[in-house]
BATI-83852 format. One line per field, with one value per residue: x, y negated, z of N, C-alpha, C in turn. Coordinates in nm, 2 decimals, padded with zeros to 4 digits, m for minus. Last residue first. Layout:
<nodes>
n_u	c(X  ...);
n_v	c(Y  ...);
n_w	c(Z  ...);
ca_u	c(X  ...);
ca_v	c(Y  ...);
ca_w	c(Z  ...);
c_u	c(X  ...);
c_v	c(Y  ...);
c_w	c(Z  ...);
</nodes>
This chain:
<nodes>
n_u	c(m00.72  m00.41  m00.23  m00.04  00.05  00.17  00.36  00.53  00.62  00.60  00.55  00.75  00.61  00.61  00.55  00.34  00.07  m00.20  m00.26  m00.21  m00.52  m00.71  m00.58  m00.33  m00.32  m00.20  m00.15  00.12  00.13  00.26  00.30  00.40  00.57  00.68  00.83  00.69  00.72  00.57  00.37  00.23  m00.03  m00.20  m00.15  m00.19  m00.27  m00.21  m00.30  m00.07  00.05  00.32  00.39  00.48  00.25  00.26  00.15  m00.01  m00.17  m00.41  m00.57  m00.83  m01.08  m01.31  m01.59  m01.79  m02.03  m02.11  m01.99  m01.73  m01.72  m01.70  m01.45  m01.30  m01.34  m01.22  m00.96  m00.90  m00.92  m00.71  m00.45  m00.30  m00.24  m00.19  m00.26  m00.42  m00.55  m00.76  m00.87  m00.99  m01.20  m01.38  m01.73  m01.96  m02.05  m02.02  m02.26  m02.29  m02.16  m02.28  m02.33  m02.10  m02.04  m01.84  m01.80  m01.60  m01.47  m01.30  m01.04  m00.93  m00.59  m00.44  m00.39  m00.71  m00.88  m00.98  m01.15  m01.35  m01.34  m01.53  m01.50  m01.57  m01.46  m01.40  m01.28  m01.09  m00.97  m00.64  m00.49  m00.24  m00.02  00.09  00.04  00.00  m00.24  m00.19  00.01  m00.15  m00.32  m00.13  m00.06  m00.31  m00.35  m00.15  m00.24  m00.49  m00.41  m00.25  m00.45  m00.65  m00.63  m00.76  m01.02  m01.11  m01.01  m01.12  m01.13  m01.15  m01.23  m01.13  m01.18  m00.89  m00.63  m00.44  m00.35  m00.07  00.01  m00.10  00.05  00.31  00.27  00.21  00.45  00.60  00.48  00.53  00.80  00.80  00.65  00.82  01.04  00.94  00.88  01.06  00.97  01.04  01.17  01.11  00.92  00.69  00.62  00.76  00.66  00.41  00.42  00.60  00.62  00.94  01.16  01.45  01.65  01.53  01.46  01.67  01.53  01.53  01.63  01.62  01.59  01.39  01.39  01.16  01.15  00.96  00.84  00.70  00.34  00.22  00.09  m00.23  m00.31);
n_v	c(01.35  01.20  01.05  00.98  01.22  01.35  01.16  01.18  01.44  01.53  01.82  01.94  01.98  02.03  01.75  01.57  01.45  01.44  01.55  01.39  01.42  01.59  01.69  01.76  01.99  02.10  01.99  01.92  01.89  02.05  02.29  02.39  02.70  02.98  03.01  03.17  03.31  03.22  03.35  03.67  03.89  04.01  03.92  04.08  04.08  04.07  03.86  03.64  03.51  03.50  03.44  03.34  03.26  03.24  03.04  03.09  03.40  03.59  03.90  04.08  04.32  04.47  04.45  04.34  04.35  04.18  04.24  04.18  03.91  03.92  04.04  03.82  03.62  03.74  03.75  03.48  03.40  03.56  03.50  03.30  03.20  03.16  02.89  02.85  03.11  03.27  03.58  03.73  04.00  04.15  04.22  04.32  04.00  03.73  03.60  03.59  03.35  03.11  03.07  02.97  02.70  02.76  02.91  02.88  03.05  02.99  02.93  02.69  02.63  02.31  02.05  01.93  02.23  02.47  02.61  02.65  02.73  02.72  02.81  02.85  03.01  03.05  03.30  03.43  03.70  03.76  03.92  04.09  04.04  03.80  03.51  03.25  03.21  03.34  03.18  02.95  03.05  03.08  02.81  02.72  02.87  02.74  02.47  02.50  02.63  02.44  02.25  02.37  02.48  02.31  02.32  02.61  02.87  02.98  03.27  03.38  03.66  03.81  04.09  04.28  04.28  04.23  04.24  04.26  04.07  03.84  03.84  03.79  03.54  03.38  03.39  03.23  02.99  02.95  02.91  02.66  02.50  02.50  02.38  02.12  02.03  02.20  02.27  02.07  01.77  01.67  01.51  01.24  00.98  00.78  00.80  00.77  00.54  00.60  00.94  01.05  01.20  01.31  01.26  01.17  01.38  01.67  02.00  02.29  02.46  02.79  02.97  03.14  03.15  03.22  03.44  03.48  03.82  04.12  04.20  04.40  04.73  04.80  04.98);
n_w	c(01.01  00.92  00.78  00.96  01.08  00.86  00.78  01.00  00.98  00.63  00.42  00.16  m00.18  m00.52  m00.75  m00.81  m00.63  m00.59  m00.35  m00.13  00.06  00.17  00.40  00.20  m00.07  m00.39  m00.64  m00.61  m00.24  00.05  00.32  00.63  00.65  00.66  00.33  00.03  m00.29  m00.59  m00.76  m00.80  m00.86  m00.67  m00.32  m00.01  00.33  00.60  00.74  00.90  01.11  01.06  00.72  00.42  00.17  m00.18  m00.46  m00.68  m00.74  m00.90  m00.88  m01.05  m01.08  m01.30  m01.33  m01.05  m00.86  m00.67  m00.43  m00.47  m00.41  m00.13  m00.10  m00.21  m00.02  00.21  00.12  00.10  00.37  00.49  00.43  00.55  00.25  m00.08  m00.29  m00.53  m00.75  m00.96  m01.05  m01.33  m01.41  m01.64  m01.56  m01.43  m01.32  m01.31  m01.27  m00.99  m00.91  m00.88  m00.61  m00.49  m00.45  m00.17  00.14  00.42  00.68  00.97  01.05  01.01  00.98  00.99  00.92  00.89  00.85  00.60  00.44  00.16  m00.18  m00.48  m00.82  m01.17  m01.48  m01.83  m02.07  m02.34  m02.53  m02.62  m02.91  m03.09  m03.28  m03.28  m03.08  m03.04  m02.91  m02.67  m02.56  m02.52  m02.32  m02.12  m02.07  m01.98  m01.76  m01.60  m01.59  m01.46  m01.21  m01.10  m01.06  m00.89  m00.64  m00.45  m00.41  m00.62  m00.80  m01.11  m01.28  m01.60  m01.75  m02.04  m02.24  m02.31  m02.39  m02.09  m01.83  m01.85  m02.03  m01.91  m01.68  m01.77  m01.90  m01.67  m01.53  m01.69  m01.65  m01.38  m01.38  m01.51  m01.33  m01.11  m01.21  m01.25  m00.98  m00.71  m00.40  m00.20  m00.11  00.24  00.39  00.34  00.38  00.27  00.00  m00.11  m00.26  m00.46  m00.59  m00.70  m00.89  m00.70  m00.52  m00.29  m00.14  m00.15  m00.14  00.07  00.27  00.36  00.56  00.47  00.11  m00.14  m00.40  m00.68  m00.72  m00.88  m00.83  m00.55  m00.52  m00.39  m00.10);
ca_u	c(m00.86  m00.48  m00.35  m00.10  m00.02  00.06  00.25  00.47  00.54  00.67  00.50  00.71  00.70  00.56  00.64  00.37  00.21  m00.15  m00.29  m00.10  m00.41  m00.73  m00.70  m00.35  m00.35  m00.22  m00.29  00.08  00.17  00.16  00.34  00.29  00.57  00.56  00.83  00.75  00.69  00.67  00.48  00.27  00.07  m00.14  m00.21  m00.09  m00.31  m00.14  m00.38  m00.12  m00.10  00.27  00.34  00.52  00.32  00.22  00.23  00.12  m00.15  m00.28  m00.55  m00.69  m01.05  m01.18  m01.52  m01.70  m01.97  m02.16  m02.14  m01.77  m01.72  m01.82  m01.57  m01.30  m01.39  m01.36  m01.03  m00.91  m01.01  m00.85  m00.52  m00.33  m00.18  m00.25  m00.18  m00.29  m00.55  m00.64  m00.89  m00.86  m01.19  m01.24  m01.62  m01.90  m02.09  m01.90  m02.21  m02.35  m02.08  m02.24  m02.44  m02.12  m02.07  m01.93  m01.79  m01.72  m01.45  m01.43  m01.09  m01.03  m00.70  m00.47  m00.29  m00.57  m00.89  m00.87  m01.11  m01.31  m01.33  m01.45  m01.56  m01.51  m01.56  m01.36  m01.38  m01.10  m01.07  m00.74  m00.52  m00.36  m00.09  00.06  00.04  00.13  m00.22  m00.29  00.04  m00.03  m00.37  m00.20  00.04  m00.25  m00.44  m00.15  m00.11  m00.48  m00.51  m00.19  m00.33  m00.68  m00.58  m00.61  m00.98  m01.10  m01.04  m01.04  m01.20  m01.06  m01.30  m01.09  m01.23  m01.02  m00.72  m00.46  m00.50  m00.15  00.05  m00.15  m00.09  00.28  00.32  00.11  00.33  00.64  00.48  00.39  00.75  00.87  00.61  00.68  01.05  00.99  00.78  01.04  00.98  01.06  01.11  01.19  01.06  00.75  00.52  00.78  00.80  00.43  00.32  00.64  00.55  00.83  01.06  01.34  01.69  01.60  01.36  01.65  01.61  01.48  01.58  01.62  01.69  01.36  01.43  01.24  01.14  01.08  00.82  00.81  00.46  00.22  00.21  m00.14  m00.31);
ca_v	c(01.33  01.29  01.10  00.88  01.12  01.41  01.19  01.05  01.40  01.48  01.69  01.96  01.92  02.08  01.85  01.68  01.47  01.37  01.63  01.46  01.34  01.54  01.60  01.74  01.87  02.13  02.03  02.01  01.86  01.97  02.22  02.33  02.56  02.93  03.02  03.06  03.34  03.20  03.27  03.57  03.80  04.09  03.91  04.04  04.08  04.17  03.99  03.71  03.51  03.61  03.39  03.44  03.22  03.32  03.06  03.02  03.28  03.52  03.77  04.06  04.18  04.47  04.57  04.31  04.46  04.15  04.25  04.32  03.95  03.86  04.11  03.95  03.61  03.70  03.88  03.56  03.34  03.58  03.60  03.42  03.17  03.26  02.95  02.78  03.04  03.18  03.47  03.68  03.87  04.15  04.15  04.39  04.14  03.81  03.60  03.70  03.48  03.14  03.11  03.11  02.75  02.67  02.94  02.83  03.04  03.00  03.07  02.69  02.70  02.43  02.15  01.89  02.10  02.39  02.67  02.55  02.78  02.64  02.83  02.77  02.98  03.00  03.20  03.39  03.59  03.78  03.80  04.09  04.17  03.85  03.66  03.29  03.15  03.39  03.32  02.94  03.01  03.20  02.91  02.66  02.89  02.89  02.51  02.44  02.70  02.57  02.22  02.32  02.56  02.32  02.22  02.47  02.84  02.89  03.20  03.31  03.55  03.78  03.95  04.26  04.38  04.22  04.23  04.35  04.21  03.88  03.86  03.91  03.66  03.40  03.46  03.37  03.04  02.97  03.03  02.77  02.53  02.55  02.52  02.20  02.06  02.10  02.34  02.21  01.84  01.72  01.54  01.37  01.09  00.81  00.81  00.89  00.55  00.52  00.81  01.07  01.09  01.33  01.33  01.07  01.31  01.53  01.90  02.22  02.33  02.70  02.87  03.05  03.19  03.11  03.43  03.41  03.68  04.05  04.19  04.29  04.64  04.80  04.85);
ca_w	c(01.00  01.01  00.71  00.88  01.16  00.93  00.69  00.97  01.09  00.75  00.47  00.30  m00.08  m00.39  m00.68  m00.90  m00.62  m00.71  m00.47  m00.19  00.00  00.04  00.41  00.35  m00.01  m00.25  m00.61  m00.72  m00.38  m00.02  00.20  00.56  00.66  00.73  00.48  00.10  m00.15  m00.49  m00.81  m00.71  m00.92  m00.78  m00.45  m00.11  00.19  00.52  00.76  00.78  01.11  01.16  00.85  00.52  00.28  m00.06  m00.34  m00.70  m00.65  m00.92  m00.82  m01.02  m01.02  m01.23  m01.38  m01.16  m00.94  m00.80  m00.43  m00.48  m00.55  m00.19  m00.05  m00.28  m00.16  00.21  00.14  m00.02  00.27  00.53  00.35  00.63  00.38  00.02  m00.19  m00.51  m00.62  m00.96  m00.96  m01.28  m01.34  m01.59  m01.62  m01.54  m01.32  m01.32  m01.41  m01.07  m00.91  m01.01  m00.69  m00.49  m00.59  m00.24  m00.01  00.35  00.54  00.91  01.07  01.11  00.93  01.06  00.87  00.90  00.90  00.67  00.56  00.25  m00.05  m00.38  m00.69  m01.06  m01.38  m01.70  m02.02  m02.20  m02.51  m02.52  m02.82  m03.02  m03.27  m03.42  m03.09  m03.11  m03.04  m02.76  m02.60  m02.62  m02.45  m02.17  m02.12  m02.10  m01.87  m01.63  m01.65  m01.59  m01.31  m01.13  m01.14  m01.02  m00.75  m00.46  m00.51  m00.60  m00.66  m01.04  m01.17  m01.51  m01.68  m01.91  m02.22  m02.25  m02.45  m02.23  m01.85  m01.76  m02.05  m02.05  m01.67  m01.70  m01.98  m01.78  m01.48  m01.68  m01.79  m01.42  m01.32  m01.57  m01.47  m01.10  m01.17  m01.36  m01.08  m00.82  m00.53  m00.17  m00.22  00.13  00.43  00.30  00.43  00.41  00.03  m00.03  m00.15  m00.35  m00.57  m00.60  m00.90  m00.79  m00.64  m00.38  m00.22  m00.11  m00.20  m00.04  00.31  00.24  00.57  00.59  00.24  m00.08  m00.25  m00.63  m00.72  m00.81  m00.91  m00.64  m00.50  m00.50  m00.16);
c_u	c(m00.91  m00.63  m00.44  m00.23  m00.10  m00.02  00.14  00.35  00.47  00.57  00.58  00.67  00.65  00.66  00.56  00.46  00.25  00.01  m00.22  m00.13  m00.30  m00.62  m00.72  m00.46  m00.33  m00.23  m00.31  m00.06  00.12  00.22  00.23  00.33  00.45  00.57  00.70  00.74  00.77  00.63  00.59  00.38  00.10  m00.02  m00.13  m00.15  m00.20  m00.18  m00.32  m00.19  m00.16  00.12  00.29  00.48  00.36  00.31  00.17  00.21  m00.02  m00.27  m00.41  m00.67  m00.90  m01.15  m01.38  m01.63  m01.90  m02.10  m02.19  m01.92  m01.77  m01.83  m01.69  m01.42  m01.40  m01.42  m01.18  m00.98  m01.02  m00.95  m00.66  m00.39  m00.20  m00.17  m00.26  m00.20  m00.42  m00.65  m00.75  m00.89  m01.04  m01.21  m01.49  m01.78  m02.03  m01.93  m02.08  m02.31  m02.16  m02.18  m02.41  m02.23  m02.07  m01.93  m01.89  m01.70  m01.59  m01.42  m01.22  m01.08  m00.80  m00.59  m00.32  m00.48  m00.75  m00.93  m01.02  m01.28  m01.28  m01.46  m01.47  m01.58  m01.49  m01.49  m01.35  m01.22  m01.08  m00.84  m00.63  m00.37  m00.23  m00.03  00.01  00.14  m00.10  m00.27  m00.06  00.01  m00.26  m00.26  m00.02  m00.14  m00.38  m00.23  m00.10  m00.35  m00.50  m00.28  m00.27  m00.56  m00.59  m00.56  m00.83  m01.08  m01.01  m01.09  m01.11  m01.14  m01.20  m01.17  m01.20  m01.06  m00.86  m00.56  m00.53  m00.29  m00.03  m00.11  m00.15  00.13  00.28  00.15  00.22  00.52  00.51  00.39  00.61  00.82  00.67  00.63  00.91  01.00  00.82  00.94  00.96  01.07  01.14  01.11  01.15  00.89  00.58  00.70  00.83  00.58  00.33  00.55  00.59  00.76  00.94  01.25  01.57  01.64  01.42  01.55  01.57  01.58  01.52  01.55  01.70  01.46  01.39  01.26  01.23  01.06  00.95  00.78  00.57  00.35  00.20  m00.03  m00.20);
c_v	c(01.28  01.25  01.20  00.93  01.02  01.31  01.26  01.07  01.27  01.45  01.66  01.82  01.96  02.04  01.91  01.79  01.59  01.37  01.57  01.54  01.44  01.45  01.52  01.64  01.88  02.00  02.06  02.07  01.96  01.94  02.15  02.24  02.50  02.78  02.96  03.08  03.24  03.25  03.26  03.48  03.69  04.02  03.99  04.03  04.02  04.17  04.10  03.84  03.59  03.61  03.51  03.38  03.33  03.28  03.17  03.05  03.22  03.40  03.71  03.92  04.18  04.33  04.58  04.44  04.42  04.25  04.24  04.33  04.09  03.90  04.05  04.04  03.74  03.69  03.85  03.69  03.43  03.52  03.62  03.53  03.30  03.24  03.05  02.85  02.96  03.09  03.40  03.56  03.85  04.01  04.18  04.33  04.21  03.96  03.68  03.71  03.59  03.28  03.14  03.16  02.90  02.71  02.84  02.85  03.00  02.96  03.09  02.83  02.71  02.50  02.29  02.00  02.05  02.26  02.59  02.62  02.67  02.71  02.75  02.81  02.91  02.99  03.16  03.29  03.56  03.67  03.83  03.95  04.16  03.98  03.71  03.44  03.20  03.34  03.38  03.08  03.00  03.17  03.03  02.75  02.83  02.92  02.65  02.48  02.64  02.64  02.35  02.29  02.49  02.39  02.25  02.44  02.70  02.86  03.11  03.23  03.49  03.65  03.92  04.11  04.37  04.32  04.22  04.36  04.30  04.03  03.90  03.94  03.79  03.52  03.48  03.45  03.19  03.03  03.06  02.91  02.65  02.59  02.58  02.35  02.14  02.13  02.23  02.29  01.99  01.77  01.58  01.39  01.23  00.93  00.84  00.90  00.67  00.53  00.73  00.94  01.12  01.20  01.34  01.13  01.22  01.46  01.76  02.11  02.24  02.57  02.77  02.94  03.09  03.14  03.31  03.39  03.61  03.89  04.11  04.28  04.53  04.70  04.85);
c_w	c(01.14  01.01  00.79  00.82  01.07  01.01  00.76  00.88  01.07  00.86  00.60  00.35  00.06  m00.28  m00.56  m00.84  m00.71  m00.71  m00.60  m00.31  m00.05  m00.02  00.28  00.37  00.15  m00.17  m00.46  m00.69  m00.48  m00.16  00.13  00.44  00.58  00.76  00.53  00.25  m00.06  m00.36  m00.72  m00.77  m00.83  m00.85  m00.55  m00.25  00.11  00.37  00.67  00.82  00.99  01.16  00.93  00.66  00.38  00.05  m00.25  m00.58  m00.67  m00.82  m00.85  m00.96  m00.99  m01.18  m01.31  m01.20  m01.06  m00.90  m00.57  m00.49  m00.57  m00.34  m00.11  m00.23  m00.23  00.07  00.15  00.00  00.15  00.42  00.38  00.54  00.47  00.15  m00.11  m00.41  m00.61  m00.84  m00.95  m01.18  m01.30  m01.54  m01.56  m01.61  m01.45  m01.32  m01.42  m01.21  m00.98  m01.02  m00.83  m00.58  m00.60  m00.39  m00.07  00.20  00.48  00.76  01.01  01.14  01.04  00.99  00.93  00.84  00.94  00.73  00.65  00.39  00.04  m00.25  m00.59  m00.93  m01.26  m01.61  m01.88  m02.18  m02.37  m02.51  m02.73  m02.94  m03.20  m03.40  m03.23  m03.13  m03.12  m02.90  m02.69  m02.66  m02.56  m02.31  m02.18  m02.16  m02.00  m01.75  m01.69  m01.66  m01.45  m01.23  m01.19  m01.11  m00.88  m00.58  m00.54  m00.45  m00.63  m00.90  m01.09  m01.41  m01.58  m01.86  m02.07  m02.24  m02.40  m02.29  m02.00  m01.80  m01.97  m02.07  m01.80  m01.69  m01.91  m01.87  m01.59  m01.63  m01.78  m01.56  m01.36  m01.51  m01.53  m01.24  m01.15  m01.33  m01.20  m00.92  m00.63  m00.30  m00.21  00.01  00.32  00.36  00.40  00.47  00.17  00.03  m00.06  m00.23  m00.45  m00.58  m00.81  m00.79  m00.74  m00.51  m00.32  m00.20  m00.14  m00.08  00.20  00.28  00.46  00.60  00.35  00.07  m00.20  m00.48  m00.67  m00.82  m00.84  m00.72  m00.60  m00.47  m00.27);
</nodes>
């Protein structure tokens, strides 16, 4: 397995920041414990990832495959930075097209172990292409390995994976993406597209959910 690029590692002892230090929607004020990764830090790290991806995959038409729903904000910001690099490059630029797929594996805060793929009928369009999968978080790695096995059936030229987060968990199957924003402890985090039963996607920071929030939005 290829070694992924370096990332920001958040230690197990890191407690994040007080909610009062940031702008957090009032309707979530009692549902969160701490701000774990502020929005500004997310954007700065995403900009750096865009540079690394362009350097690694430059010179080829790239098909960016967004894993919905959680990856949509990271996907939009990452491609925005890649587009800016394209526009400012004097030497070369990379043509990009986009595709979307949805993986469903969670109920409340637990992985069900069953991976459902939605919009898989679009995957034949990836045959012979340089594909960049953009994901919000790699938890156990089972979902991503399932998707990669599915992609193999359509013979893409090359496949790279960029994930905003990778979780350190004993449940991991050992999979590591090619590009990683942050490595985080085994905590359930929400915000910046990551949800808990569809809530918290509208939160711009990545935060740790509270027990109150778990009970309030439990399915």
